Biotite code that builds the C-alpha atoms (Angstrom):
import biotite.structure as struc

atoms = struc.array([
    struc.Atom([-38.000, 53.166, 7.694], chain_id="A", res_id=1, res_name="UNK", atom_name="CA", element="C"),
    struc.Atom([-35.821, 50.315, 8.931], chain_id="A", res_id=2, res_name="UNK", atom_name="CA", element="C"),
    struc.Atom([-36.377, 47.763, 11.676], chain_id="A", res_id=3, res_name="UNK", atom_name="CA", element="C"),
    struc.Atom([-33.888, 45.310, 13.118], chain_id="A", res_id=4, res_name="UNK", atom_name="CA", element="C"),
    struc.Atom([-34.674, 42.520, 10.669], chain_id="A", res_id=5, res_name="UNK", atom_name="CA", element="C"),
    struc.Atom([-37.191, 44.024, 8.253], chain_id="A", res_id=6, res_name="UNK", atom_name="CA", element="C"),
    struc.Atom([-37.857, 47.041, 6.118], chain_id="A", res_id=7, res_name="UNK", atom_name="CA", element="C"),
    struc.Atom([-41.216, 48.738, 6.100], chain_id="A", res_id=8, res_name="UNK", atom_name="CA", element="C"),
    struc.Atom([-42.715, 51.100, 3.565], chain_id="A", res_id=9, res_name="UNK", atom_name="CA", element="C"),
    struc.Atom([-45.772, 53.264, 4.126], chain_id="A", res_id=10, res_name="UNK", atom_name="CA", element="C"),
    struc.Atom([-47.733, 54.972, 1.366], chain_id="A", res_id=11, res_name="UNK", atom_name="CA", element="C"),
    struc.Atom([-49.838, 57.925, 2.488], chain_id="A", res_id=12, res_name="UNK", atom_name="CA", element="C"),
    struc.Atom([-52.626, 58.916, 0.101], chain_id="A", res_id=13, res_name="UNK", atom_name="CA", element="C"),
    struc.Atom([-53.433, 62.647, 0.166], chain_id="A", res_id=14, res_name="UNK", atom_name="CA", element="C"),
    struc.Atom([-55.709, 64.820, -1.958], chain_id="A", res_id=15, res_name="UNK", atom_name="CA", element="C"),
    struc.Atom([-55.876, 68.633, -2.228], chain_id="A", res_id=16, res_name="UNK", atom_name="CA", element="C"),
    struc.Atom([-59.693, 68.615, -2.005], chain_id="A", res_id=17, res_name="UNK", atom_name="CA", element="C"),
    struc.Atom([-59.539, 66.844, 1.368], chain_id="A", res_id=18, res_name="UNK", atom_name="CA", element="C"),
    struc.Atom([-57.085, 69.007, 3.281], chain_id="A", res_id=19, res_name="UNK", atom_name="CA", element="C"),
    struc.Atom([-58.183, 67.976, 6.787], chain_id="A", res_id=20, res_name="UNK", atom_name="CA", element="C"),
    struc.Atom([-57.991, 64.229, 6.082], chain_id="A", res_id=21, res_name="UNK", atom_name="CA", element="C"),
    struc.Atom([-54.700, 64.683, 4.219], chain_id="A", res_id=22, res_name="UNK", atom_name="CA", element="C"),
    struc.Atom([-53.166, 66.572, 7.158], chain_id="A", res_id=23, res_name="UNK", atom_name="CA", element="C"),
    struc.Atom([-54.315, 63.841, 9.542], chain_id="A", res_id=24, res_name="UNK", atom_name="CA", element="C"),
    struc.Atom([-52.835, 61.157, 7.275], chain_id="A", res_id=25, res_name="UNK", atom_name="CA", element="C"),
    struc.Atom([-49.520, 62.997, 7.057], chain_id="A", res_id=26, res_name="UNK", atom_name="CA", element="C"),
    struc.Atom([-49.373, 63.432, 10.854], chain_id="A", res_id=27, res_name="UNK", atom_name="CA", element="C"),
    struc.Atom([-49.977, 59.703, 11.314], chain_id="A", res_id=28, res_name="UNK", atom_name="CA", element="C"),
    struc.Atom([-47.328, 58.803, 8.720], chain_id="A", res_id=29, res_name="UNK", atom_name="CA", element="C"),
    struc.Atom([-44.820, 61.110, 10.431], chain_id="A", res_id=30, res_name="UNK", atom_name="CA", element="C"),
    struc.Atom([-45.540, 59.620, 13.885], chain_id="A", res_id=31, res_name="UNK", atom_name="CA", element="C"),
    struc.Atom([-45.270, 56.088, 12.505], chain_id="A", res_id=32, res_name="UNK", atom_name="CA", element="C"),
    struc.Atom([-41.976, 56.894, 10.811], chain_id="A", res_id=33, res_name="UNK", atom_name="CA", element="C"),
    struc.Atom([-40.515, 58.377, 14.000], chain_id="A", res_id=34, res_name="UNK", atom_name="CA", element="C"),
    struc.Atom([-41.652, 55.365, 16.006], chain_id="A", res_id=35, res_name="UNK", atom_name="CA", element="C"),
    struc.Atom([-40.040, 52.894, 13.648], chain_id="A", res_id=36, res_name="UNK", atom_name="CA", element="C"),
    struc.Atom([-36.730, 54.719, 13.307], chain_id="A", res_id=37, res_name="UNK", atom_name="CA", element="C"),
    struc.Atom([-36.307, 55.173, 17.067], chain_id="A", res_id=38, res_name="UNK", atom_name="CA", element="C"),
    struc.Atom([-37.172, 51.572, 17.934], chain_id="A", res_id=39, res_name="UNK", atom_name="CA", element="C"),
    struc.Atom([-34.042, 50.219, 16.206], chain_id="A", res_id=40, res_name="UNK", atom_name="CA", element="C"),
    struc.Atom([-31.709, 51.884, 18.687], chain_id="A", res_id=41, res_name="UNK", atom_name="CA", element="C"),
    struc.Atom([-34.076, 51.065, 21.559], chain_id="A", res_id=42, res_name="UNK", atom_name="CA", element="C"),
    struc.Atom([-33.885, 47.374, 20.683], chain_id="A", res_id=43, res_name="UNK", atom_name="CA", element="C"),
    struc.Atom([-30.093, 47.565, 20.866], chain_id="A", res_id=44, res_name="UNK", atom_name="CA", element="C"),
    struc.Atom([-30.286, 49.255, 24.287], chain_id="A", res_id=45, res_name="UNK", atom_name="CA", element="C"),
    struc.Atom([-32.748, 46.658, 25.576], chain_id="A", res_id=46, res_name="UNK", atom_name="CA", element="C"),
    struc.Atom([-30.612, 43.795, 24.271], chain_id="A", res_id=47, res_name="UNK", atom_name="CA", element="C"),
    struc.Atom([-27.619, 45.177, 26.148], chain_id="A", res_id=48, res_name="UNK", atom_name="CA", element="C"),
    struc.Atom([-29.674, 45.558, 29.318], chain_id="A", res_id=49, res_name="UNK", atom_name="CA", element="C"),
    struc.Atom([-31.001, 41.993, 29.028], chain_id="A", res_id=50, res_name="UNK", atom_name="CA", element="C"),
    struc.Atom([-27.442, 40.651, 28.697], chain_id="A", res_id=51, res_name="UNK", atom_name="CA", element="C"),
    struc.Atom([-26.359, 42.643, 31.750], chain_id="A", res_id=52, res_name="UNK", atom_name="CA", element="C"),
    struc.Atom([-29.296, 41.368, 33.814], chain_id="A", res_id=53, res_name="UNK", atom_name="CA", element="C"),
    struc.Atom([-28.642, 37.786, 32.663], chain_id="A", res_id=54, res_name="UNK", atom_name="CA", element="C"),
    struc.Atom([-25.020, 38.063, 33.863], chain_id="A", res_id=55, res_name="UNK", atom_name="CA", element="C"),
    struc.Atom([-26.305, 39.349, 37.203], chain_id="A", res_id=56, res_name="UNK", atom_name="CA", element="C"),
    struc.Atom([-28.766, 36.441, 37.512], chain_id="A", res_id=57, res_name="UNK", atom_name="CA", element="C"),
    struc.Atom([-25.997, 33.961, 36.666], chain_id="A", res_id=58, res_name="UNK", atom_name="CA", element="C"),
    struc.Atom([-23.759, 35.482, 39.351], chain_id="A", res_id=59, res_name="UNK", atom_name="CA", element="C"),
    struc.Atom([-26.544, 35.297, 41.940], chain_id="A", res_id=60, res_name="UNK", atom_name="CA", element="C"),
    struc.Atom([-27.205, 31.660, 41.019], chain_id="A", res_id=61, res_name="UNK", atom_name="CA", element="C"),
    struc.Atom([-23.525, 30.824, 41.502], chain_id="A", res_id=62, res_name="UNK", atom_name="CA", element="C"),
    struc.Atom([-23.478, 32.650, 44.852], chain_id="A", res_id=63, res_name="UNK", atom_name="CA", element="C"),
    struc.Atom([-26.623, 30.806, 45.968], chain_id="A", res_id=64, res_name="UNK", atom_name="CA", element="C"),
    struc.Atom([-25.235, 27.407, 44.920], chain_id="A", res_id=65, res_name="UNK", atom_name="CA", element="C"),
    struc.Atom([-21.977, 28.199, 46.736], chain_id="A", res_id=66, res_name="UNK", atom_name="CA", element="C"),
    struc.Atom([-23.887, 29.181, 49.870], chain_id="A", res_id=67, res_name="UNK", atom_name="CA", element="C"),
    struc.Atom([-26.002, 26.008, 49.691], chain_id="A", res_id=68, res_name="UNK", atom_name="CA", element="C"),
    struc.Atom([-22.867, 23.879, 49.321], chain_id="A", res_id=69, res_name="UNK", atom_name="CA", element="C"),
    struc.Atom([-21.231, 25.560, 52.307], chain_id="A", res_id=70, res_name="UNK", atom_name="CA", element="C"),
    struc.Atom([-18.121, 26.506, 50.378], chain_id="A", res_id=71, res_name="UNK", atom_name="CA", element="C"),
    struc.Atom([-18.461, 30.209, 51.097], chain_id="A", res_id=72, res_name="UNK", atom_name="CA", element="C"),
    struc.Atom([-18.745, 30.319, 54.908], chain_id="A", res_id=73, res_name="UNK", atom_name="CA", element="C"),
    struc.Atom([-18.151, 26.685, 55.831], chain_id="A", res_id=74, res_name="UNK", atom_name="CA", element="C"),
    struc.Atom([-21.781, 25.976, 56.739], chain_id="A", res_id=75, res_name="UNK", atom_name="CA", element="C"),
    struc.Atom([-24.110, 24.465, 54.157], chain_id="A", res_id=76, res_name="UNK", atom_name="CA", element="C"),
    struc.Atom([-27.641, 25.754, 53.917], chain_id="A", res_id=77, res_name="UNK", atom_name="CA", element="C"),
    struc.Atom([-29.824, 22.768, 54.650], chain_id="A", res_id=78, res_name="UNK", atom_name="CA", element="C"),
    struc.Atom([-33.250, 22.562, 56.264], chain_id="A", res_id=79, res_name="UNK", atom_name="CA", element="C"),
    struc.Atom([-31.570, 21.184, 59.415], chain_id="A", res_id=80, res_name="UNK", atom_name="CA", element="C"),
    struc.Atom([-28.995, 23.983, 59.561], chain_id="A", res_id=81, res_name="UNK", atom_name="CA", element="C"),
    struc.Atom([-31.692, 26.637, 59.202], chain_id="A", res_id=82, res_name="UNK", atom_name="CA", element="C"),
    struc.Atom([-33.849, 25.169, 62.023], chain_id="A", res_id=83, res_name="UNK", atom_name="CA", element="C"),
])
């Protein structure tokens, strides 16, 4: 099982005389393994989405600053101009 910056190892202890507990342990180990292996690609997807949203925020900030300065439509947004 591999994460983005770490490796994880899980040891599942099973015993033939305890079939029900062993089956439960193996189910948990399988679910844990699937969770860890799928999260690596999910982190990559989320990182990409965060970058995209940050670019959008930066663009909106620039547009807002431009509107406040009056460079976009010739009228600056000031408290007096909005009254």
